[in-house]
C-alpha positions in Angstrom: 0.0 0.0 0.0 1.4 3.4 -0.9 1.6 6.3 1.5 -1.2 8.3 -0.1 -3.6 5.3 0.2 -2.6 4.8 3.8 -3.3 8.4 4.6 -6.7 8.3 2.9 -7.8 5.1 4.7 -6.6 6.4 8.0 -8.5 9.7 7.5 -11.7 7.6 6.9 -11.0 5.4 10.0 -10.3 8.3 12.3 -13.1 10.5 11.0 -10.9 13.3 9.5 -13.6 14.5 7.1 -11.7 17.6 5.9 -8.6 15.6 5.0 -10.6 12.9 3.3 -12.4 15.4 1.1 -9.2 17.2 0.2 -7.4 14.0 -0.7 -10.4 12.8 -2.8 -10.6 16.2 -4.6 -6.9 15.8 -5.6 -7.1 12.0 -6.3 -10.6 10.5 -6.8 -9.3 7.0 -7.5 -8.5 6.8 -3.8 -12.2 6.0 -3.3 -11.6 2.4 -4.3 -8.1 2.1 -2.9 -7.5 -1.0 -0.6 -4.9 -1.8 2.0 -3.0 -5.1 1.9 -6.0 -6.9 3.6 -8.4 -5.5 1.1 -10.1 -2.9 3.3 -11.3 0.3 1.7 -12.1 3.7 3.2 -15.7 2.6 3.4 -14.8 -0.6 5.3 -12.8 1.4 7.8 -15.5 4.1 8.2 -18.1 1.4 8.6 -16.3 -0.5 11.4 -15.5 2.8 13.2 -19.1 4.1 13.0 -18.2 7.1 10.9 -21.8 7.7 9.8 -21.3 10.9 7.8 -18.2 9.7 6.2 -20.0 6.5 5.1 -22.8 8.5 3.6 -20.3 10.8 1.8 -18.2 7.9 0.5 -21.4 6.2 -0.9 -22.5 9.5 -2.5 -19.1 9.7 -4.2 -19.5 6.2 -5.6 -17.7 4.0 -3.2 -18.5 0.3 -3.9 -20.1 -1.2 -0.8 -19.7 -4.7 -2.3 -15.9 -4.7 -2.4 -14.6 -7.6 -0.3 -11.5 -7.8 2.0 -9.2 -10.8 1.7 -11.5 -12.6 4.2 -14.6 -11.8 2.1 -15.9 -9.0 4.3 -18.0 -6.2 2.9 -18.6 -2.9 4.6 -21.9 -4.3 5.8 -20.1 -7.2 7.6 -17.8 -4.6 9.3 -20.7 -2.4 10.4 -22.8 -5.4 11.6 -19.9 -7.1 13.4 -19.1 -3.9 15.4 -22.8 -3.2 16.1 -22.8 0.1 14.1 -26.5 -0.1 13.4 -26.9 3.3 11.8 -24.2 2.4 9.3 -25.9 -0.9 8.7 -29.1 1.0 7.9 -27.3 3.3 5.5 -25.8 0.4 3.7 -29.1 -1.5 3.5 -30.8 1.6 2.1 -28.0 1.7 -0.5 -29.0 -1.8 -1.6 -26.1 -3.9 -0.4 -26.4 -7.7 -0.5 -27.5 -8.8 2.9 -26.9 -12.5 2.0 -23.2 -12.1 1.2 -21.0 -14.5 3.1 -17.5 -14.0 4.4 -14.8 -16.6 3.7 -15.8 -18.4 6.9 -19.4 -18.5 5.6 -20.8 -16.0 8.0 -23.8 -14.0 6.8 -24.6 -10.5 8.0 -27.7 -11.8 9.7 -25.6 -14.1 11.8 -23.8 -11.1 13.3 -27.1 -9.1 13.7 -28.7 -12.0 15.5 -25.9 -12.5 17.9 -25.7 -8.8 18.6 -29.4 -8.6 19.3 -29.1 -11.6 21.7 -26.2 -10.0 23.5 -28.0 -6.7 23.8 -31.1 -8.4 25.2 -29.0 -10.4 27.6 -27.0 -7.5 29.0 -30.0 -5.2 29.2 -32.0 -7.7 31.2 -34.7 -8.2 28.6 
């Protein structure tokens, strides 16, 4: 991964919207750039619950179906880390809810487990 890609992905992960926008303006192909594990800016924003950045990346044309080396989409990342608003944004964008990771996990598997854990810890 080159330095520019690393900076762009880090900006998405850390929520540095101004830096992300500036870098995109100068180099739009960064939108689809991936790290060595296959994560894009959208993956990183999704697992860090960067809601506005996820919306912006999708508006700019980020592909939510790009997979990591383990077969994870941005939806898998958001669901696994319980980032429900990002899950909702991705679902409204029409992502495939039946996509499986390399270990055959489906997004709904994560959502079910998360719901069960939330119910258990809240006493419901």
